[in-house]
C-alpha positions in Angstrom: 68.9 77.5 146.5 67.7 81.1 147.0 63.8 81.5 147.0 62.9 84.7 144.9 59.3 85.7 144.7 58.2 82.1 145.0 60.5 80.6 142.5 63.9 78.8 143.1 66.8 80.5 141.8 69.7 78.3 140.5 73.2 79.8 140.2 75.6 77.6 138.1 79.3 78.2 137.5 81.7 76.1 135.5 83.0 74.7 138.7 79.6 74.1 140.4 77.3 72.6 137.9 73.5 71.9 138.8 72.6 68.2 138.6 69.2 68.4 140.0 66.2 69.7 137.9 63.3 71.1 139.6 59.9 71.9 138.0 59.1 75.6 138.5 56.1 77.6 137.5 56.5 80.2 134.8 56.5 83.8 135.5 54.1 84.4 132.8 52.8 82.8 129.6 55.5 84.6 127.3 58.1 83.1 129.4 56.5 79.6 128.9 56.8 80.1 125.1 60.6 80.7 125.1 63.2 78.0 124.3 65.7 78.2 127.1 69.3 77.0 127.2 69.6 74.7 130.1 66.1 75.3 131.5 64.3 78.4 132.6 65.9 78.8 136.0 69.5 77.8 135.0 72.0 80.9 135.8 75.3 81.5 133.9 77.9 84.0 134.8 79.7 86.5 132.8 80.8 90.1 132.3 78.3 92.9 131.0 80.7 94.4 128.5 78.4 97.4 128.2 74.7 98.4 128.6 73.4 101.6 127.0 69.9 102.8 128.1 69.8 105.1 125.1 70.1 102.3 122.8 68.3 99.8 125.0 70.8 97.0 125.0 74.2 95.8 125.8 76.3 92.7 125.5 77.4 90.1 127.9 80.6 88.0 127.5 80.0 84.5 128.9 82.4 83.1 131.3 84.2 80.0 129.8 83.6 76.3 130.8 79.9 75.8 130.2 78.3 72.9 128.2 75.3 74.1 126.5 74.2 70.6 125.4 72.3 70.8 122.0 72.8 74.4 121.8 75.6 76.3 120.1 75.7 79.5 122.2 78.3 82.4 121.0 80.7 83.9 123.4 78.6 86.9 123.7 74.9 87.4 124.1 72.6 90.5 123.8 70.9 91.8 126.9 67.9 94.1 126.3 66.4 96.7 128.6 63.3 94.6 129.6 65.8 91.8 130.9 68.1 94.0 133.0 66.8 93.5 136.6 67.0 96.8 138.5 64.2 96.2 140.8 61.6 97.7 138.6 63.6 100.8 137.8 65.1 101.9 134.6 68.8 100.3 134.2 71.7 102.8 134.2 74.6 102.9 131.7 77.2 100.3 132.8 80.6 98.7 131.8 82.5 95.7 133.0 80.1 94.4 135.5 80.0 90.7 136.7 76.5 89.4 136.2 74.4 86.4 136.4 71.6 85.6 133.8 69.7 82.9 131.8 69.9 82.3 128.1 67.2 81.9 125.8 66.9 81.2 121.9 64.7 83.3 119.7 62.6 81.7 117.0 65.1 83.2 114.4 68.0 81.3 116.3 69.6 84.3 118.2 70.7 83.7 121.7 69.8 86.5 124.3 70.2 87.1 128.0 67.1 87.2 130.3 66.8 88.2 134.0 70.2 89.9 134.2 71.2 90.4 137.7 74.4 91.4 139.6 76.5 88.6 141.2 74.6 86.7 143.9 71.2 87.8 142.3 71.6 91.6 143.4 69.7 94.3 141.4 71.8 96.1 138.7 72.6 99.8 139.0 69.5 102.0 138.0 69.1 105.5 136.7 68.1 108.1 139.2 
């Protein structure tokens, strides 16, 4: 486990599933109201197909092999500007980048990525 800002970050791949659940504090109240796929701190891997700062979103193609339990998660999930982890800076235009992320489900049933980072939890490319 890698400790980040007092929370435990769990990275899961199809060949390395997490079997131990840990109770962790929520980052803020709004995070506590979200419905997380696999839990708030579970991380998935995939490829950021594109991210457009101008449009404020992009799409991630999730790597194969995950069991989402009760959820029917599509192959691609939307990643919005607020969830692109660039160390507090604005995310740059990006294409075909390997990423790690969590998945949450909106009240309308859509699945979206949150806390999107580069492989190993690194910050994504940011605008100058």
